[in-house]
Each structure stands twice: as structure tokens, then as C-alpha cells.
C-alpha positions in Angstrom: 6.6 -6.1 45.3 6.0 -3.9 42.4 9.1 -2.1 40.8 9.1 1.6 40.4 7.8 2.1 36.8 8.9 4.9 34.6 7.6 5.4 31.2 10.4 7.1 28.9 9.4 8.4 25.5 10.7 10.7 22.7 8.0 12.5 20.6 7.3 15.2 18.3 5.2 18.3 19.5 2.0 16.3 18.2 2.8 13.2 20.2 4.3 11.0 17.3 7.2 8.8 18.0 8.7 7.8 14.6 11.5 10.4 14.1 12.1 9.6 10.5 8.7 11.2 9.8 9.5 14.5 11.7 10.0 17.8 10.0 12.5 19.3 10.2 14.7 16.0 10.5 17.0 15.1 13.1 15.5 17.3 15.8 17.0 16.1 19.1 17.0 12.4 18.2 20.0 11.6 19.9 18.7 12.2 23.2 16.7 8.9 24.0 19.7 6.5 24.9 21.4 9.3 26.9 18.3 9.7 29.2 17.8 6.0 29.1 21.1 5.5 30.8 20.7 8.5 33.2 17.4 6.8 34.6 19.3 3.8 35.6 16.7 1.0 35.2 17.3 -2.6 36.2 15.2 -3.5 33.3 13.3 -2.0 30.2 10.3 -3.3 28.7 8.8 -3.1 25.0 5.9 -4.6 23.1 5.8 -7.4 20.5 5.9 -4.9 17.7 8.9 -2.9 18.8 10.6 -6.2 19.8 10.1 -7.7 16.3 12.3 -4.8 15.0 15.2 -6.2 17.1 14.8 -9.9 16.1 17.4 -11.3 13.8 15.9 -14.8 13.2 13.0 -16.6 11.8 9.9 -18.0 13.8 10.8 -21.3 15.4 9.7 -24.6 14.1 5.9 -25.0 14.8 6.3 -28.7 16.2 8.6 -30.1 18.9 9.0 -33.4 20.3 9.9 -32.0 23.6 7.3 -31.0 26.4 8.1 -28.4 28.8 6.2 -27.0 32.0 4.6 -23.8 32.0 7.3 -22.6 34.5 9.4 -19.5 34.5 12.9 -20.4 32.9 16.1 -18.2 33.3 19.1 -18.6 31.1 20.8 -15.7 33.3 20.1 -14.2 36.7 23.1 -12.1 37.0 22.8 -9.2 34.5 22.9 -5.5 35.4 20.1 -4.8 33.0 17.6 -6.9 31.3 15.6 -6.4 28.1 11.9 -7.4 28.6 9.7 -8.1 25.6 6.0 -8.8 25.8 5.3 -11.5 23.3 2.0 -13.0 24.5 1.6 -15.8 22.0 5.2 -16.4 20.9 5.4 -14.7 17.5 9.2 -13.6 17.5 12.1 -15.8 16.5 15.0 -13.9 17.9 18.3 -15.2 16.5 19.9 -13.5 19.3 20.1 -13.6 23.1 20.5 -9.9 24.0 19.7 -6.5 22.8 22.7 -4.1 23.2 24.2 -6.5 25.7 21.1 -6.6 27.9 19.7 -10.3 28.1 16.3 -10.8 26.8 13.6 -11.8 28.9 10.4 -12.8 27.0 6.9 -12.3 28.7 4.7 -15.2 27.4 1.3 -16.6 28.1 0.7 -20.4 28.9 -0.9 -20.7 25.3 2.5 -20.7 23.6 3.5 -24.1 21.9 6.3 -26.2 23.4 8.2 -25.8 20.1 8.4 -22.0 20.8 9.9 -22.7 24.3 12.4 -25.1 22.6 13.6 -22.3 20.4 14.0 -19.8 23.2 15.8 -22.1 25.3 18.1 -23.2 22.3 19.0 -19.6 22.1 19.4 -18.9 25.7 16.7 -16.5 26.0 14.9 -16.4 29.5 11.0 -16.5 29.6 8.4 -15.9 32.1 4.6 -16.7 32.1 2.2 -14.1 33.1 -1.3 -15.3 32.2 -3.4 -18.1 30.5 -3.9 -16.4 27.1 -3.5 -12.5 27.8 -0.5 -11.2 29.5 -1.3 -9.8 33.2 1.2 -6.8 33.5 0.8 -6.5 37.3 1.8 -10.2 37.5 4.7 -9.4 35.0 6.2 -6.6 37.0 5.7 -8.8 40.2 7.5 -11.7 38.8 10.4 -9.4 37.4 10.9 -8.0 40.9 10.7 -11.4 42.7 12.8 -13.5 40.3 15.3 -11.0 39.0 15.5 -8.2 41.5 14.1 -5.6 39.2 13.3 -2.4 41.3 13.4 0.1 38.6 11.6 -0.6 35.4 11.7 1.5 32.1 8.6 1.2 29.9 9.6 2.2 26.4 6.9 1.5 24.0 5.3 1.3 21.5 2.2 2.9 22.1 -0.1 0.0 22.8 2.5 -1.4 25.2 2.8 1.9 27.0 -1.1 2.4 26.8 -1.5 -1.0 28.3 0.9 -0.2 31.3 -1.1 3.2 31.8 -4.6 1.6 31.9 -3.1 -1.0 34.4 -2.4 1.9 36.6 1.3 0.6 36.9 3.2 3.7 35.8 4.6 5.9 38.6 6.5 8.3 36.5 6.4 9.6 33.0 9.6 11.2 31.2 9.0 12.8 27.8 11.6 14.1 25.5 9.9 16.7 23.5 11.4 17.7 20.1 10.8 20.7 18.1 9.3 18.9 15.3 6.0 17.9 13.9 4.7 14.7 12.1 1.4 16.0 11.0 0.3 13.0 9.0 -2.1 10.1 9.6 -0.9 6.6 10.5 2.1 7.4 12.7 2.1 5.8 16.2 1.5 7.9 19.3 3.3 7.9 22.6 0.2 6.1 24.2 -2.2 4.1 22.1 -4.6 1.0 22.5 -5.9 -2.1 20.7 -9.4 -1.7 19.2 -10.6 -4.1 22.0 -9.3 -1.4 24.6 -10.2 1.7 22.7 -12.8 3.0 25.3 -11.0 1.9 28.5 -9.7 5.0 30.5 -6.5 5.0 32.5 -7.1 5.3 36.4 -5.1 8.6 36.4 -5.7 10.7 39.7 -3.2 13.2 39.2 -0.1 14.3 37.3 2.5 16.5 38.7 5.3 18.3 36.7 8.4 17.6 38.9 10.9 18.9 36.8 11.6 20.4 33.3 15.2 20.4 31.5 16.2 22.3 28.6 18.4 20.0 26.4 19.3 22.5 24.3 18.1 23.1 20.5 14.6 23.5 21.6 14.5 19.9 23.1 12.8 19.5 26.4 12.7 16.7 28.9 9.4 16.9 31.0 9.3 14.6 34.1 5.9 14.1 35.5 4.9 11.9 38.7 1.9 9.9 38.2 -0.9 9.2 41.2 -3.1 6.4 40.2 -6.6 6.0 41.5 -6.4 2.4 42.9 -10.3 2.3 43.3 -10.6 2.6 39.4 -8.1 -0.2 38.8 
């Protein structure tokens, strides 16, 4: 089964997601974690670039004498919430087994070296395989549901990861915390983005319905949209 997938992001009025660049400074930047907790996900997922910001270790050794089957491996199955990181080719050396108390689950492809699997196991980090050389997001969410009981998944960026979920037709709901600030300069990441390879691929969105709007104070709004995907275009 597919979990119910909610994309949660916090942006300036021009859709940029690095608060340090916003002007005026500090506009509603304390709301993300509060809304995250209120949404009550069983797991949250981020991409490799965002995941690297949480890493404390160095890349694992490039060689290992051990061989491991390309099978899902779990250090824990009893957590209330999991932190899922897309790392197709095994680039991140973690130096930790959790983020904010949530055990890390890394999504890999079968192309990763055995030495990387040894590093993950050595740090007690769970991993799943969701493709030969590229991550299949539909398979990813199915595995999370089947193996870890994830029924409610929060997609929380960056823009490339968000865009990949959007283009795969997997997002059911979009929650946007909109702050009264503007970035206004080139180079800042957007809420939804793509790689160069996918730049002309459009999401199969059939409809978006504004379900609710909350005034969080100080000019900050929480917009909640329900998404209907066109299955025929996926």
C-alpha cells in the first residue's frame, strides 16, 4: 500500500526556501517544526543534499572485505517516527544513527558498494533498496509502508526531492508555510525543482483544492492544498 504523502515546506513569498537569505530576517522561521509535529507523520523524507547537512561523519572506506546481499536491512523497526534520506549512490557518511531522535533509514540503489553497506551497518543505520541504479519513489514508499508500517509520510525537501515526488504523482497534500519575506536573488533553492535531466517533465497534477488557510500570526499563513493526480499521465 502507498502511505498518505504530505509535502510540508516553508517559503518566502517568492517561493525560496533558505530563511537566512530572506528579508526582513526571521519572518516566521520558528513555525516549521511546530507544523511538522502537528501533522503527525510516521516518517519524514529528505534528499541527499539536505541529508548531508545533518551528517557528522566522513564517507565510508571505499573497499571492504565483506559482501552483502542487496536486501533491505533494519537496525530498528520499533520507532515512533523515522527519518528517511534518499542517497541513491551512497555518498553520505553519517557519524550518527538518528536525526532529532528519529532513526535514519537510507534509500539506496543496488549500485552502492559493499563498503558503504558495511559503514551503515556499523553505525546501526537501516537501509532499503529501491532500484538498480536510480531510485524508484513509488517502490520506496511501498517498502516503507510494508516493512515499517509507515501510513503517513512527510516529504520535506529540498526542492529536487520534492519535485521528484511531485512528478511521480505521489503527493496527496501540500502544506505551505508562507512567510512575509522575499529572497529576490538568483541561486536560492525553490520549494519544487528538478535536475537538468528532468527539467521538461511535468507533474501529473489534475487538480489542487485549497482545503484550509490558517493565519499563524505576524503575517505568516499556513496553506493546505489537497492534490488530485492524473493516473493516466503517470
